[in-house]
N, C-alpha and C positions, 0 to 999 in steps of 0.2 A: 504494499499499499505504499502510496505518497505521503511523503511527512508533511504535504498542505493541509489533508485533514485529519490529521494525529498528532497530538502532543505527546513528546516524551524526554524523559530524564535522563542523564545521563550518566554512566552509572561507574565512573571513572574513579576509583579509591588510591592508595597511598600505598602501592603496592610496588616490591623491587622490581627493576625490570629483569634482571638475573641474567644470565647469558653473558658476552664478553663482544669485545670486536671494536671496530670503530666508532660504531652507535653509542655503546654503551660508555663511551670514553667522552662523547657530545653530551651525553643527558646527563640529569641530574640523579640521587640517587633513589629517589620517590617516584622515577618514572616508570610508568605502567608500559609493560608490551601489546601490541594490538596488530590483529592482520589487516596487511596491507597487500596489494596489487600493484606495483608503481610499471608504468607503462602498458601501452596497448597488445593485449592477447595474455600478459602476466598472471599468472596462480597464485590467490591469496595464500599467503604464509605470516608466521609471524615472526615480521622482520622489522618492523619498526617501533618505536618508544612514542607515549606520551607524555607530556608535564605540564600542568597545569599552573599559570600564573594568573594571581590575582589583583588587578589595576584599578584604577578611579575610573574606569570606563567598565569594567566587569571582568570577565574571567574569558583570558585567552587559552586557546589548548593552541601546543607547541609540537609536531607529529615530525620527529626526527628520521630518516632514512636511512639505510645501513648505509648508502655511499658517500653521507657527507651531508645530503639535500635535508630539507625542511621545508615545511608548509605551518602555517598558523591559519586557528582558526579562531573564530569571536561566539561564545557560548552565550545563545541565549538566555535570557532567567526566564522566560514565560515557557519555559518546556518545547519551545520550536525544534531545537537542536542547535545546528550550526550552521556562520555563514564563512566563507572563506574572507579572510583577514587581508591579503594579500593579491596582486598580479587582474589579469584582466578575465581567469575564468568564474566563475560562480560554480557554489556549490549544487548539487542535485543531491538531494536525501532520500531515503526509503529504509522508513521503518520497519523492518517484518519479524517477527517475535521478538527477541530479546537482543537484538543487533539492529543499529543504526548505520547502511551503508552509506558513506558518505562517496561521491563521484566529484573529481575535479580535474576537467581536461582528459587525460588519460589512466590519472590514476584514482584508485579506490581503496577505503579505508572502512575498517569494520570495528564500531565502537559499542560497547556494549553499554544498551538502553530498556529501559521500560516505559510504557505508554503511561500516562499520568491522566487522570480528570481534570477535567474544566478548574476546580477549584482547587485544586491542589498546585496546579500549573499559575494560579496568579498569588499565590502566598508567599 
C-alpha cells in the first residue's frame, strides 16, 4: 500500500550496527543495520547503517552505504514516514506490513515501521 494512505512510525532503536568494514567506521556506535539495495537491479542486503540526528527542525536519519556514500532523510513527526533531505530525487514510500520501503532514484531502503492510528500520529 502507498504511504500516502497510511501513517507509520519508524521503529529505529539504539541498536549496535555490529559487523565491521568501512561503513562501520563511518557510523556512530548506536547505528542500526537495515536492508538496502543500492543501484538498479541490486538485491536487498543488510549493508546499510542508519543514525538518528535530532536538531531544532526535527529528526533526520542518515543512511550510510557500505561504499562510504550516504543519504539523509527528514522524519515526519506526524507518522507520514520520511522525505529525502538532499538532491533532486524525491522519496517514494511503500508501507508493507512491518517495513517501510523507501525508494530514491535507483536506491531502496527498508526501515522497520508499523502503522499508526490517526490519534497516535497527532501526539
